[in-house]
N, C-alpha and C positions, 0 to 999 in steps of 0.2 A: 144500803139494808143494815139492818142491827142484827146482832149475834142472835142465833135462834137457838131457844131452850130445848129443842127436842133432841133426845138422848138415845141411843140403841146400845145393849149391850154387845151385842152383834150382828153381822147383816141378817136381815129375816131369810127364813130356810123355808118357807112355802109362800107359794103363790095363792090367790083368791080361788075358790072354787068356781070352774068355769071360765077363768081366766088364763088361758094357757099361754099366752102371747103378752100379755099386760106384766110390768115389774109387781114385786109386791107391794100391797097396799101401805106398808108402812114407811117405804121407799119414796112411793108416790106421795105420802102425807108429810113426810120429809121436806119434800121438795116444795109442797105447798107452803109450808112454814117459813122458808127462807132457803137461800143456795148452800148454806155452811150449816151444817148441825154438830152438837157433841158426839163424841163416838168413843167407846170403849172397845181397844180390840180384843181379840179371844185372849191373848195373853194376860191383859187387865191394864194396859197401858192406855194413857188417854191418846186421843188423836181426834182427827176431824173426818165429817162425812161432806164431800162434795158433791152436790145433787143438780145444779143448775149448769146449762149448756155454755153460757159465757165465761163462767170461772172454770169448769173443767177444760174447755179448750186452752184458757189462758194459762191454766197450771201444766199442761201439757208442752207449751212453747215456752214456759220460765226458767233458764236457767238457775235460779235460785231453789228449785225442786230435782232432788237426784232420783234416778230408776235404778241406784245400786241397793243390790239386797242385802250386803253386809250393813247398811245404814238404815234398814228398816224396823223400826222399834215397834215392833207388833206383839213378841212374845218376851218371857221374862228371862231371857239368855240371849247371847250375842249371835247373830245370823252369820254363816260364812259367806266370804264372796260368791260371788255367781262361778260356775265351773267356766274354765275355759272355752271361749267361743258363744257361749249364750248370752248374746248381745242384749236382750233385750233387758237385762238385768244390770247393765253396766251405763257407764257415763264416758263423754269424751276424755282423754284421746281414744281410748280402749274401745269405745263404742265405734268410732269412725273405723278404726282398723279392722274391725272385724266386717262391718257394716259394707264401706267402700268397694270391695272387690266385687259384692254381689249387687251393687246397684245398677251397673250397665248389663247384668243378665237378667232384670226384672224391668226394662223399660217397658212402656206402653206398645212400642214397636213390635219388641220381640215376643211380646204374648201375645199380640196378635198374629205373627206368624203361626202360633201354636192351635190356631183358631180348628183349622181342618183335621189336626190330629184329635182334637178334644171332641170333635162332632162324630167322628170315627170311634173313638170310645163308649160315645153317649150313645151310638147307635147299636153297638154291640151288645150294650149292657140293656138296651130295650128290646134287643132282637130275642135275648136270653129269658129277660122277663115274659116275652110274648109267648116262646116255645115252652114254658114252664106251665103254663094253663091261663087263667083268668083272674088270678088275684096273688097277691104277693105282698111282703113287707116290705115295703118300699126303702125303709132305712138300709137293710142289709142287700136288698134286690140293687139298690141304685143309688141312693144318696151317698153312701159309704164308698162304694167300688170306684165310684166317678173320681172323685178326686183323689182317693189313692192311688190309683192306675197311673194318674198324671204326675203327681209328685214321686213316684218310683221311676218314673221315665225321665223325670228332670233330674233324679239324683244319680241315675244309672243303675237302678238295681236289676239285676239280671230278669228275666222274666222267669226263669225255673225257680227264682228264691219269692217273688212277690206274693205267693199264698201264705205261706207262713210268716214273712217279714209283715204283712198287713195283718194278719193275727195277733201279733206281738203288740203292734203301735195301737191297734184298738183297744187290746187288754189294758195298758197302762195310760194311754190319754182317757179313756172311758171312767177310770177312777170309780167302777161300781163292783170291782171284784174285791177280795179280801186281800189285805197286805202283803202276806206272802206271795201269791201270785201275781200282784201287782210290780212287786221287787222283782220277782222273775224275768215277768217281760221285760221290765226295762233294763234289767241287766243283760239279756239275751239281746235286747234291740242295740245296745250300746256295743258289745262284742261284735255283732254282725257288722254295724257301724264301720268298727275298726279293720275288721277283714276287708271291708268293701274300699275303705281310703286305700289300704296298702296295696288292694288291687289295681286300683284306679293311676297309683302311682307307679306301679310297674308297667301297665297296659292302658293308657289314657284314651276313654272314648270321647263321643259327643255329648257330654251332659255336663251340668253344672260342679259336680264333685271334681271332675276331671280337671275342669278349667281352673278350679282354685289349687289344685294340687301344685300348680305352676306360681304359685304366690309365696309369701314367706311364713304363712300361717303352719303352726304344727300339726301334726295327726291329731292330737288331742283337741286343738282348736277347731280343728275341721269336724270332729264329731259333734262338739257341742254345736257349731253352726248347723250341721245336718238334722240335728234334734230340734231345733229351733223351726227349721225350714219344715218338717214333719208336722210338729205342733200346730203352725201357723196354717199350713197347706192343705192338711187333711180335717182336723177336728172341727175347725170354723166353719169350713166350707160344707163340709157334710153337714153339719147340724142346720146351718142357713137353709141348705138345698131341702131336707125333709121338714123343718118348722114353717119354711115358706109354703111349701105344697099344702101343708094343714092349714096354714091361715087362707090361702089361696080359696080351699074346700069349702071353708066356714064364711068365706065372703062371695057370695055366688054372683054378684053383681060385678065386682072386680076381677073376677075370673073371668066371665063372660067378656068383658071389655078387653082384654088380654087376649083372649081367642079369636075376637073380632078383629084385633089392632095388632098384629105382628109385630110392628114400628114402637109399640108400647113396650117393649120388652126391657130396654133399658131404662127407662122410667120405674118400672116395675122392679127392677132388681135394687135399685137405689132406694126406694120407697120399703122394700122387704127389710133391708140392711139397716134403715131407720127403724122401722117397726120393731124386729126382732131383737137386733141387737145382741147376738148370742154372744159375743164375748162382755161380761156384763160390767166389770170392776178391773182397774190397774190403781196400783199405789205409788205415791212419791214421798220423799221425805225431805222437809226443808233442811237447808244447808245456812239458813239465818232466819232470823225474825222476818215474817212475810205478812203484810196487812191485806185480809180478802174480804170485800163486803164487810168493812168495820170490825172484822175480827182478826186478831194477831196470831197467826201460827208460829208458835215459838220455835226456834232452830231446833232439830233433831226430832220434832214431831211427823209423824209419818200419816200423810192423809190418804183417804179411800176415795177414788174418782169414779163415781156411778155414771158410766155410759148409758146405761139404761134409762135413767132419769133425764139425763143430759138430751138425748134423743126423744125423750116425751114432753119437753119444758114447753109449755105452753107460751112463754114469752118468746120462743124462737121459732115454733110450728103451730100454727094455728090448727085448731080441733086434732092435738097431736095423738090422741087414741084412736083415730079412725086412720084404717088403711086406705091411702087414697093412690091408686097407682098412676093419677094423673096431677099428683103433687107438684108443684113449681118450686116450692122453697126448699132446696137441695142443702148442702152442707152438714150433713150428719157427721156423727164421729164413731162410727161403727169400726171404722180403720185408725182411731185415733187421730194425733196430731202432732205437729212438731218433728223434732229430728227422730223420734222412735216411729213414726206413723207406719203402720204394714207395709212392709216391703213387697209382698205378692198381692197386693189389693188389683192390681190390674188382672192377674191371673184369676182372681176368686170371680170378678166380675164376668169374665170371659166364659168360664165354667158355669157360673149360674147362668148367664144368658142363654148360652146354647143348652144347657141340660133342662131349664125348664119350658124353653119353647119346645123342644123335641120331645119332652114328656107328654105336653098339653097336645100337641101335634098328633102323637102316635095314638093317644088315648082318650078319644073325644067323651066318653062316658065315665072318665075317671071318678071315682069317690069311696068315701070311707067305708068298710065294712064293719066298723063296731061304731057305738055311740060317741061322739067327741068326748065325753067325759072318761070314756074307758081308753082314749089314749094314754099311755104311761109317758109320764114327765121325766127328763133326767133330774135326780136330786138337785137342789138349790144350791148345795154345797160345791158342786160341780163348778169347775172354772168357765165352762161352757154351757149354757143353755141350749135345750134341744127335746126332743123326744126318745123315748128307747126303743119304740118300733112305730109303724104306722101302716096298720093293715088297709090293704086298698084293694080294689076290684076295678075292671075295667070292661066287664062284661055289660053289655046292652042292656 
């Protein structure tokens, strides 16, 4: 396909009215015109926007494209390297050094062993909701606490610290507070992680951080790794759970199908991951001149990979804008692809399967208590799409 003339000054910052689950119309239009579009980064530097499924997938697996933060040519000044341990923004060999000690701790088998504990955490949250009355904000009462408790247990955060720790990570990951509060929450989280790692070195327990203290990773590197695990293990899962419930409530036929057939939950989770794609974009920088779909990406140019349009690509997914829990054409890119594919994808799948199934079983009459257009969305500038709150009731 030839070069597309479509150009965006920056990524679109709003979604269409009444379309909380669809990508912004400008991105869908960019994909319609072609899988590669001219793009100007917020700092004014030229780049490219990749919107097609096949090209996004190929770039993610192409060693000619770098994940390094310091190579991202998106602003008018040089970015620093990623902090130690933050492996999402590094290349090999550094990336493998950080990721390899984690791989064995996030296998599908080990994550399945957590199912019973996740079921108990989920049931406890549903009990608390039920005891609190017949309505709640699903975000604060359920969608955030379940993955937050799970990731705290994986990292070995003591029970008595979890309330304040969860509040801190919600503040800096949410990105919706003022800059001073965000920095304060981030700093407090880093200080807490430093103390936690020191405690694990002195008195190891049965958790991921304790296991990692037996490696050659420094305390600073362990802090960076813990921060990545927090971001990936909390924010994306919480937003998929809340937004996914919203999507099901807005698609009653699909919701009824899931209620009628509990075995459909695995397919339902995969389809919600594709349909919602809450982690919207990632970036890569060309290490050499690379040709994509007839366009030459010059060395040093940073490309934006639109996961959300890739997962709505009509060349890959028939009727891509429909939520179809019985969809057979899998292979979505919600967890990325290649060497940087999400390490915790199996954990996220189990959390979503357990939480969705339990929520719908516990509350057969679950419904919104506000018009759908009044459900507040997170700002499009946030890294992860979702809802700020989801007021629901389960009264008959």
